[in-house]
C-alpha positions, 0 to 999 in steps of 0.5 A, spaced: 930 683 700 937 682 699 938 679 706 932 674 704 935 673 698 941 671 701 938 667 707 934 663 701 940 660 698 943 659 705 936 655 706 937 651 700 944 649 702 943 648 709 936 646 711 933 641 707 935 641 699 942 639 700 941 635 706 936 630 702 942 628 697 939 621 696 933 624 694 935 629 689 942 625 687 946 631 689 952 631 693 951 635 700 955 642 700 952 645 707 953 652 708 951 652 715 952 646 719 945 642 721 946 643 728 947 650 728 941 652 724 934 654 726 937 658 732 936 665 730 930 669 727 934 669 720 934 662 720 927 662 721 926 666 715 931 662 711 928 656 713 921 658 711 922 662 705 926 656 702 919 652 702 917 657 697 923 657 693 923 649 693 916 649 691 917 654 685 923 650 683 919 643 682 914 647 678 919 651 674 924 645 672 923 644 665 917 648 665 914 642 669 907 646 671 905 647 663 908 640 661 903 637 667 897 642 666 897 644 658 900 639 653 896 633 654 889 637 653 891 638 646 890 646 645 897 647 644 900 643 638 908 642 637 912 644 631 918 639 632 920 637 639 919 629 640 919 630 648 913 635 647 910 631 642 910 625 646 906 628 652 901 631 647 900 624 645 900 621 652 906 617 651 909 618 658 914 613 658 918 615 652 925 616 653 927 623 653 931 626 659 926 632 660 920 626 661 925 623 666 924 629 670 917 630 669 916 623 671 920 624 677 916 627 684 923 628 688 923 635 687 916 636 690 918 631 696 925 636 697 920 641 698 915 637 702 921 635 706 923 642 707 916 644 710 916 638 714 923 640 717 920 648 718 914 645 721 918 641 726 923 647 728 920 653 727 917 653 734 923 652 737 926 658 735 923 664 739 926 661 745 933 661 742 932 668 739 928 673 743 927 677 736 923 672 733 916 673 737 911 667 738 906 671 733 911 671 728 913 664 728 906 662 728 905 666 721 911 663 718 909 656 720 902 657 717 905 659 711 909 653 711 903 649 712 899 652 706 905 651 702 905 643 704 898 643 703 898 646 696 904 641 694 900 635 696 894 637 692 898 639 686 902 632 686 895 628 687 892 631 680 899 628 677 900 622 680 894 620 684 896 616 690 903 618 693 907 617 699 904 621 705 910 624 708 909 629 714 916 628 718 923 630 716 927 625 712 934 623 715 937 624 708 934 619 704 927 618 701 926 612 705 921 606 704 914 609 704 908 606 700 903 610 696 897 613 700 890 613 697 889 620 694 883 622 698 887 621 705 893 625 702 888 631 700 885 630 707 892 632 710 892 637 705 885 640 707 887 639 715 894 643 713 890 649 710 885 649 715 890 650 721 894 655 717 888 659 716 887 662 723 894 665 723 895 668 716 892 675 715 887 677 709 893 682 707 900 684 708 898 691 709 900 692 716 893 692 719 892 685 720 893 682 727 896 676 724 901 681 721 902 688 724 907 692 721 911 691 715 912 684 714 920 682 714 921 690 712 917 690 706 910 693 704 904 690 702 906 690 694 911 686 695 907 680 699 901 681 695 899 674 692 906 671 694 906 670 701 900 665 703 894 668 706 887 667 708 884 668 701 890 663 698 888 657 703 880 658 702 882 658 695 886 652 696 880 648 700 875 650 695 880 646 690 881 640 694 874 639 695 872 640 688 877 635 686 874 630 691 867 632 688 865 634 694 861 640 691 858 643 698 864 644 701 868 647 695 862 652 695 862 653 702 870 656 701 868 659 695 863 663 698 867 665 704 872 667 699 867 672 695 864 674 701 870 677 704 872 681 698 873 687 702 878 684 706 882 680 700 881 686 695 881 681 690 879 684 683 877 682 676 882 685 671 881 687 665 883 683 658 889 689 657 891 688 664 891 680 664 895 680 657 900 686 657 907 686 659 908 688 666 900 686 667 897 680 671 903 675 669 908 680 672 907 677 679 907 683 684 902 688 681 902 696 682 894 696 682 889 691 686 889 685 682 886 678 682 892 674 683 891 670 689 897 666 689 903 665 685 910 663 685 914 669 683 920 671 679 922 678 680 928 682 676 928 687 681 930 682 686 934 678 681 929 672 681 929 671 674 931 665 669 932 663 662 928 657 662 922 655 667 916 659 664 911 658 658 914 663 654 920 659 653 916 655 649 911 659 645 915 666 643 920 667 638 924 672 635 924 678 636 922 677 643 927 671 644 932 668 640 929 663 637 927 662 629 920 658 631 916 657 637 916 650 640 908 650 642 903 654 638 895 654 637 893 652 630 889 657 627 882 653 626 883 651 634 883 659 635 877 660 631 873 654 634 875 656 641 874 664 641 868 663 636 864 669 639 866 676 635 866 680 641 871 676 645 877 681 647 881 675 648 883 672 641 886 679 639 890 679 645 892 672 646 895 671 639 899 675 634 901 673 627 895 670 625 896 669 618 903 665 619 903 658 619 904 658 626 900 663 630 904 666 636 901 665 643 902 672 646 898 672 652 904 671 657 910 675 655 914 677 661 921 678 657 925 683 661 927 687 655 932 691 660 937 685 660 941 684 653 945 678 654 944 674 647 943 669 646 939 669 652 933 673 655 931 673 662 923 671 663 920 674 669 913 672 669 910 669 675 907 662 675 900 664 677 897 658 681 890 662 683 887 668 680 880 671 682 877 670 675 878 662 676 874 662 682 868 665 679 868 659 674 869 654 680 864 657 684 859 657 677 861 649 677 859 648 684 853 651 684 851 648 677 852 641 680 848 643 686 842 645 682 843 653 683 843 654 676 841 662 676 847 663 681 851 659 677 849 663 670 850 670 674 858 667 676 859 665 669 856 672 666 861 676 671 867 673 667 864 673 660 862 681 661 869 682 663 871 679 657 866 683 652 862 677 651 854 678 652 851 674 657 848 667 657 841 667 657 835 663 659 835 657 663 840 652 661 840 644 663 846 642 667 850 639 662 849 645 657 851 650 663 857 645 665 859 645 658 859 653 658 863 653 664 868 648 661 869 652 655 869 659 659 875 656 663 878 654 656 878 661 654 880 665 660 885 660 663 889 658 656 896 657 658 896 657 665 896 650 667 889 648 668 886 645 661 888 638 663 886 638 670 879 641 667 878 635 662 880 630 668 875 633 673 869 634 668 870 627 665 872 630 658 879 626 656 876 621 651 872 627 648 878 632 647 884 627 647 887 620 644 885 616 650 879 612 650 874 611 656 877 604 658 884 608 658 882 613 663 878 608 667 885 604 668 889 610 670 892 613 664 890 620 667 896 620 671 903 620 670 907 614 671 912 614 677 919 614 675 924 608 674 928 612 679 923 612 685 921 605 683 928 602 684 930 606 690 923 604 694 921 597 693 914 599 697 912 603 691 908 601 685 907 603 678 900 607 676 896 601 673 896 604 666 903 604 665 905 598 668 
């Protein structure tokens, strides 16, 4: 891993990030001259690893994953910060440096550009370095395609129509118009399906796609970290769910669930979900439900002082802050967790008698590192996990009229959290409301709430946006001023013009 860590930074310097200096406004400082890159097995490892690293940077930058996915959903309240309040209030053109970062999609395109470069260059390496086999190249190439598919799916939910770029840049973003988001997701689905055949179910050394210890590491290192068949099935289910193609979404949900013996994904206990070194540690020592995550790991010096939700939700004595920036109001907590047997309320929150209860579900702060006034966060950005897929399948089944099966999926998650089963035969609307509420409880703080409100068409019910504003495009973020000035072919999202 020490070598991979070095390779990753060489990749950042030499294979796409710094080469896109106009895209990121960062001067080029190449560690490896571009003509000399993509020659060896180590180059291939570095170049493909960089795709994950740049994707993680895009989501972690200024806590972007949570700014996009949580703040506009109104479950979290803000103590003092004006920029966070602006997002909560849907004032997305407010003049704050952090909001300039969140409006700007160039970090995502830096990651996509690295993927495009890797897709072009990886097939050339086996003939240049005999140590890099064609089968290993296919596995790395499949992972890169999966990452690109994920990035486009992620961006569509934020900005809607986005430029569709599938070839490496020449160092600048270029003049590319925004593409209809359906076409973007079509490309993402094609990438995911293309990746499926060359990915393993597990990196346990027993798969023909990944025999032996992949890159010298055992399964525990790669579980949930490297793209797998389970990851792309999950991604495909979400792509089609976002498009409201519930028949296709259900097909991929079922394919994932029917292969549990291959994936080894398991529902986790509430204690495992919320404890230190539990689900949000990332790499787990026991079988778990993390399908895909972007990892921060102390052992491999992959940690940060920002970029995780804990930086906003924790305070002393865990981190050196007198007050959290974000909290959930007590009345909101009691309204969401309104069933007495729900195990999550007492695990998600502490200091309930304080003015601002502390959200304690994510708390991966490494106590071994003493460097006041800093603390190092090591929680993974968990994108997909198994419990969420049960709730996704429950939604698809509900919309397709499979009520009893949907209730069974919903009750599977409820039972794991100490709740009594939902009985009877609810109407479709009642069942969808119950699924949305269970998603709210189970996935709180994981970056799903805003997208759920958009997809379930509940934005006006829970936020200050009207139905007219939603119809006019207020669900999307504005395109940054920097991107519009750089590319005259771009247009602003309608609501923000």
